[in-house]
Every structure is written in structure tokens, then in C-alpha cells.
GUTORFI-358303 format. One record per residue (C-alpha): x, y, z; residue in three letters. Coordinates in steps of 0.25 Angstrom, whole numbers, padded with zeros to 4 digits. Example, Ala and Ser with C-alpha at 12.3 -4.5 7.8 and 13.67 -1.06 7.14 Angstrom:
2
> 0049:-0018:0031:ala
> 0055:-0004:0029:ser
This chain:
318
> -0225:-0069:0380:met
> -0224:-0055:0387:pro
> -0211:-0047:0387:val
> -0201:-0052:0398:leu
> -0203:-0044:0411:pro
> -0189:-0038:0411:glu
> -0190:-0034:0396:leu
> -0204:-0028:0398:glu
> -0198:-0019:0409:ala
> -0187:-0014:0400:phe
> -0198:-0011:0389:leu
> -0206:-0004:0399:glu
> -0194:0004:0403:leu
> -0192:0008:0388:ala
> -0206:0012:0386:glu
> -0206:0020:0399:phe
> -0194:0028:0393:gly
> -0202:0031:0380:arg
> -0214:0036:0389:met
> -0205:0045:0397:thr
> -0198:0050:0384:gly
> -0184:0045:0389:lys
> -0184:0036:0376:ser
> -0190:0035:0362:arg
> -0192:0023:0353:ala
> -0180:0021:0344:met
> -0188:0024:0331:his
> -0191:0038:0337:glu
> -0176:0041:0337:leu
> -0165:0044:0327:thr
> -0155:0032:0324:pro
> -0145:0039:0332:glu
> -0153:0041:0344:gln
> -0158:0027:0343:ala
> -0144:0021:0343:arg
> -0141:0029:0356:ile
> -0153:0024:0363:asp
> -0151:0009:0358:phe
> -0136:0009:0363:glu
> -0141:0015:0376:ala
> -0152:0005:0378:ser
> -0143:-0007:0375:ser
> -0136:-0005:0389:gly
> -0149:-0008:0396:phe
> -0150:-0021:0389:leu
> -0137:-0028:0393:asp
> -0123:-0026:0398:thr
> -0111:-0031:0389:pro
> -0103:-0043:0395:leu
> -0089:-0039:0397:glu
> -0084:-0054:0396:ser
> -0085:-0054:0381:val
> -0074:-0048:0373:ser
> -0077:-0038:0362:cys
> -0068:-0034:0351:gln
> -0071:-0022:0342:ser
> -0069:-0024:0327:leu
> -0071:-0017:0314:thr
> -0078:-0023:0302:ile
> -0076:-0016:0288:thr
> -0089:-0015:0280:ala
> -0089:-0016:0265:arg
> -0089:-0001:0264:asp
> -0077:0001:0273:gly
> -0086:0005:0285:phe
> -0080:0000:0298:ser
> -0090:-0008:0306:leu
> -0088:-0010:0321:pro
> -0089:-0024:0326:ala
> -0086:-0032:0339:arg
> -0081:-0046:0342:leu
> -0086:-0052:0355:tyr
> -0079:-0065:0361:arg
> -0082:-0072:0374:asp
> -0067:-0075:0376:gly
> -0070:-0090:0375:gln
> -0067:-0092:0360:gly
> -0056:-0102:0361:gly
> -0047:-0105:0350:asp
> -0050:-0104:0335:gly
> -0060:-0095:0328:leu
> -0074:-0092:0335:gln
> -0087:-0093:0330:pro
> -0094:-0079:0329:val
> -0108:-0072:0329:val
> -0109:-0060:0320:leu
> -0119:-0052:0327:tyr
> -0127:-0040:0322:phe
> -0134:-0030:0332:his
> -0148:-0026:0331:gly
> -0153:-0012:0330:gly
> -0162:-0010:0318:gly
> -0150:-0006:0310:tyr
> -0150:0008:0317:val
> -0146:0005:0331:val
> -0137:-0005:0338:gly
> -0122:-0007:0339:ser
> -0111:-0015:0344:leu
> -0113:-0008:0358:asp
> -0128:-0011:0358:ser
> -0126:-0026:0356:his
> -0113:-0027:0364:asp
> -0119:-0034:0376:ala
> -0127:-0044:0367:leu
> -0115:-0047:0359:cys
> -0107:-0050:0372:arg
> -0118:-0059:0378:arg
> -0119:-0067:0365:leu
> -0104:-0069:0365:thr
> -0103:-0072:0379:ala
> -0111:-0085:0376:gln
> -0099:-0090:0370:gly
> -0096:-0098:0358:gly
> -0094:-0087:0348:phe
> -0088:-0073:0346:ala
> -0098:-0062:0341:leu
> -0095:-0051:0331:leu
> -0104:-0039:0330:thr
> -0103:-0028:0320:val
> -0109:-0014:0320:asp
> -0116:-0013:0307:tyr
> -0120:0001:0302:arg
> -0133:0006:0306:leu
> -0144:0014:0299:ala
> -0148:0024:0295:pro
> -0134:0028:0292:gln
> -0132:0015:0286:trp
> -0144:0008:0280:arg
> -0147:-0005:0274:phe
> -0139:-0013:0269:pro
> -0127:-0008:0276:thr
> -0129:-0016:0290:pro
> -0131:-0028:0281:val
> -0118:-0026:0274:gln
> -0111:-0023:0287:asp
> -0116:-0036:0293:ala
> -0111:-0043:0280:cys
> -0098:-0036:0281:asp
> -0096:-0041:0295:ala
> -0099:-0055:0291:gly
> -0089:-0055:0280:asn
> -0079:-0048:0290:trp
> -0081:-0060:0299:leu
> -0077:-0070:0288:val
> -0065:-0062:0284:arg
> -0060:-0057:0297:glu
> -0066:-0067:0308:gly
> -0055:-0076:0309:ala
> -0045:-0065:0312:arg
> -0054:-0062:0324:his
> -0056:-0076:0329:gly
> -0069:-0078:0322:leu
> -0074:-0090:0314:asp
> -0082:-0084:0302:ala
> -0087:-0098:0299:thr
> -0094:-0099:0312:arg
> -0103:-0087:0312:val
> -0117:-0084:0317:ala
> -0124:-0071:0313:leu
> -0132:-0064:0324:ala
> -0140:-0052:0327:gly
> -0152:-0045:0334:asp
> -0163:-0038:0327:ser
> -0157:-0032:0314:val
> -0144:-0038:0318:gly
> -0151:-0051:0316:ala
> -0156:-0046:0303:thr
> -0141:-0044:0298:leu
> -0137:-0058:0304:ala
> -0148:-0065:0295:thr
> -0145:-0056:0283:val
> -0131:-0061:0284:leu
> -0135:-0075:0286:ser
> -0143:-0074:0273:ile
> -0132:-0067:0265:met
> -0122:-0078:0269:ala
> -0130:-0088:0261:val
> -0136:-0079:0250:arg
> -0125:-0069:0248:glu
> -0112:-0076:0252:pro
> -0104:-0066:0243:ala
> -0109:-0055:0252:glu
> -0107:-0062:0265:leu
> -0096:-0073:0267:thr
> -0100:-0076:0281:leu
> -0107:-0089:0283:asn
> -0115:-0089:0296:pro
> -0118:-0102:0304:arg
> -0130:-0095:0311:ala
> -0138:-0083:0313:gln
> -0144:-0077:0326:val
> -0156:-0068:0323:leu
> -0162:-0061:0335:val
> -0175:-0054:0333:tyr
> -0171:-0050:0318:pro
> -0177:-0041:0308:val
> -0181:-0049:0297:thr
> -0191:-0041:0289:asp
> -0191:-0026:0290:ala
> -0202:-0025:0279:thr
> -0214:-0031:0287:thr
> -0221:-0029:0301:gln
> -0226:-0042:0307:arg
> -0234:-0044:0320:ala
> -0223:-0043:0329:ser
> -0220:-0029:0324:his
> -0234:-0025:0328:arg
> -0235:-0033:0341:asp
> -0221:-0027:0346:phe
> -0221:-0014:0339:ala
> -0218:-0006:0352:glu
> -0213:-0008:0366:gly
> -0204:-0020:0363:tyr
> -0191:-0013:0362:leu
> -0190:-0014:0347:leu
> -0202:-0007:0340:glu
> -0208:-0009:0327:thr
> -0207:0006:0324:pro
> -0192:0005:0327:thr
> -0190:-0006:0317:leu
> -0196:0003:0306:asp
> -0187:0014:0311:trp
> -0175:0005:0309:phe
> -0179:0000:0295:tyr
> -0181:0015:0291:ala
> -0167:0018:0295:his
> -0161:0005:0289:tyr
> -0168:0004:0276:ser
> -0164:0013:0264:arg
> -0178:0010:0257:thr
> -0190:0001:0261:pro
> -0184:-0010:0251:ala
> -0172:-0012:0261:asp
> -0181:-0018:0271:leu
> -0186:-0028:0262:ala
> -0171:-0032:0258:asp
> -0168:-0046:0265:trp
> -0156:-0040:0271:arg
> -0165:-0031:0279:cys
> -0177:-0041:0280:ser
> -0171:-0055:0279:pro
> -0184:-0062:0280:leu
> -0186:-0057:0266:leu
> -0174:-0064:0261:ala
> -0177:-0072:0249:pro
> -0169:-0085:0254:asp
> -0166:-0088:0268:leu
> -0162:-0102:0266:ser
> -0149:-0108:0270:gly
> -0145:-0097:0280:ile
> -0138:-0099:0294:ala
> -0146:-0105:0305:pro
> -0154:-0094:0313:ala
> -0157:-0091:0327:leu
> -0169:-0082:0327:val
> -0172:-0076:0340:tyr
> -0184:-0067:0342:leu
> -0191:-0059:0353:ala
> -0206:-0060:0356:gly
> -0209:-0045:0358:his
> -0201:-0040:0345:asp
> -0207:-0033:0333:pro
> -0196:-0042:0325:leu
> -0202:-0055:0331:his
> -0210:-0059:0319:asp
> -0200:-0056:0308:glu
> -0190:-0064:0315:gly
> -0199:-0075:0317:leu
> -0203:-0075:0302:ala
> -0188:-0075:0298:tyr
> -0185:-0087:0307:ala
> -0197:-0094:0300:glu
> -0192:-0091:0287:arg
> -0178:-0096:0290:leu
> -0184:-0109:0295:arg
> -0193:-0110:0282:glu
> -0181:-0109:0273:thr
> -0173:-0120:0280:gly
> -0164:-0113:0290:asn
> -0161:-0117:0304:glu
> -0168:-0107:0313:val
> -0169:-0106:0328:thr
> -0180:-0097:0332:leu
> -0180:-0092:0347:leu
> -0189:-0081:0353:glu
> -0190:-0073:0366:gln
> -0205:-0071:0368:pro
> -0204:-0061:0379:gly
> -0193:-0052:0374:met
> -0191:-0041:0364:thr
> -0182:-0037:0353:his
> -0167:-0035:0358:asp
> -0168:-0046:0369:phe
> -0154:-0051:0365:met
> -0148:-0038:0370:arg
> -0155:-0038:0384:met
> -0146:-0047:0391:gly
> -0145:-0038:0403:gly
> -0160:-0035:0403:leu
> -0166:-0049:0402:leu
> -0160:-0062:0409:ser
> -0166:-0071:0397:glu
> -0156:-0065:0387:val
> -0144:-0072:0392:glu
> -0151:-0085:0389:gly
> -0154:-0080:0375:ile
> -0140:-0076:0372:his
> -0135:-0090:0376:ala
> -0146:-0096:0367:gln
> -0142:-0088:0355:val
> -0127:-0091:0358:ala
> -0129:-0106:0359:glu
> -0137:-0106:0346:trp
> -0125:-0099:0339:val
> -0115:-0108:0345:arg
> -0122:-0120:0340:ala
> -0121:-0115:0326:arg
> -0107:-0110:0326:leu
């Protein structure tokens, strides 16, 4: 299936910017420049909903570092503790922030039925592997300790994320079963939207969609070079969960993929391995979309229905 017409126009505009010298590929920038460009481009994809409330919080990491976080509510929580989605933003461990994913977090929360907590884990190259994993784990443990004080039910949690944020979500889902002393949170579900699952291998989709489809294969390599301390880090299951020795017994997973995405095939391989090891898996795809479609609520009319679909799946498991 070809790329959706509205999305194709957006991709052509991005390509025109490169041809005229007004923009450059992310992997040609410094991390600092890439962050500025990523934040600026986020405003073209969607506009935050004002109807959803947002509370700023701070989560203390294991080394004492203060991690900014946000708690979103739709104002219809009712009495008692609310179920919660613990969400991790994408960005290759190098770019992305609470601001870049604010509109997406608000739109998911507006679907109703849960609160949403998101944390600004530390980014590479200033903070390399495994610091983001540890920050995500610390956010999960904070939710167990402090959630009730903020009206959150830590026994009804879904882990979620997009791109490497989805990687963090699935790593925590594995840790909850394999390393319960490290992560005390016991999630009921995991939502993995175009996840990175194997940073060691290039598959057909890495070649087929290497350039011109928003996320590019050279950019993935650039991300991994900034994130890893040594090549061995990329083979660690906490970076490449497809390589985990045992995936049995983990939380039900919604794996959502884009058809025109270099990460498509490794996401598909991960869904298949989850299913082969006896886990509940729901695999969904958007054949005419690219990476990052979840943040395109203001660009593509189809995305509102995708948000509703994801929220419905989460509510059924919380």
C-alpha cells in the first residue's frame, strides 16, 4: 500500500527542505541541533488539547538525579484510585522530551479510562546505556511507592511507549517477571508502538525504507552510536529485547507497526516471538503510514481513530 496522500505531501515538503538547504537529515546534525529541530517539528504534527489537565512532578532516580515527569488526567476519574498508563517517549535515546510528546499524551488521556504518567528519562550521549533503562525502572518503582498519594492505582498499570520508548516499556515488562527485585511494578499490559527490538541486525525493512520515510536507517545507526558505550551494549537484551533469553509469562502486548518504517520487520519479529512463547499478543499495522504516526493527530485524520483503538485495548486490560 502506498503512503497516505496527506503524509506523502508532508514527506515531500521535508525532502524539499533538504534540497533547498533549509534542513538537514538528523544524522548530519549534532545531538544538540537535532533536539532543537525535533522539538520545532513537533509543533507541525499536532496541537495539545487544553481540556486535559497536566501536573508537573519530579521523580528521584537511584543516583539522586531529579527526573521531570508529567501526570495527565481527563477530569473524569471519579472516586478512588485511577488506573494509569506509564508512558515513555521516543527519540532514539537522543532526542524527544515531555514537550515533544505532550500533544500525544493529552490525546491518549482524553480517550478516558486512565491517567497517564510520563517521565523525562536522561538522554545520550550525555547519558548512555543503561541510564535510560534505569530511569524508566526508577519511574516504575516510584509509581508503586508514591502512586496512591497521587490518586493512581499501581496495581492497574499499562506500560507504553513509541519507538525506543516502546523498547523501554517492553524491557520493563520483562524485568517485572525476570527481575522483580529490580522492578517491583507488575504491569497488566504493554503497548509497543513501532518499537526498536534488535539494534544488532538490519532486516529488509531497514533497506526498503532506508531514506525518505521520516525515520531513516542512517539515523538509527547515529542514535545507536550515541547511546551505546561499546558494540556489546547493542546486543544486551535491555537494548534489544528480541535477544532476551526468555520472553515467557510477560504482560499482554499490543504491538502497533507502520508499513513504511525501517523498524517494521524487527517489530514484527518481536510480536511473533512473543506469541511463540505463549504470550497474549495483539498485532496491528498501518500499511500506509510511516514511523511516528501516533504523534500526527493534527496532520492525519485517521490518527484519532488509532488513539481510540489503543485506549480501548488498554481499558479492557486495566
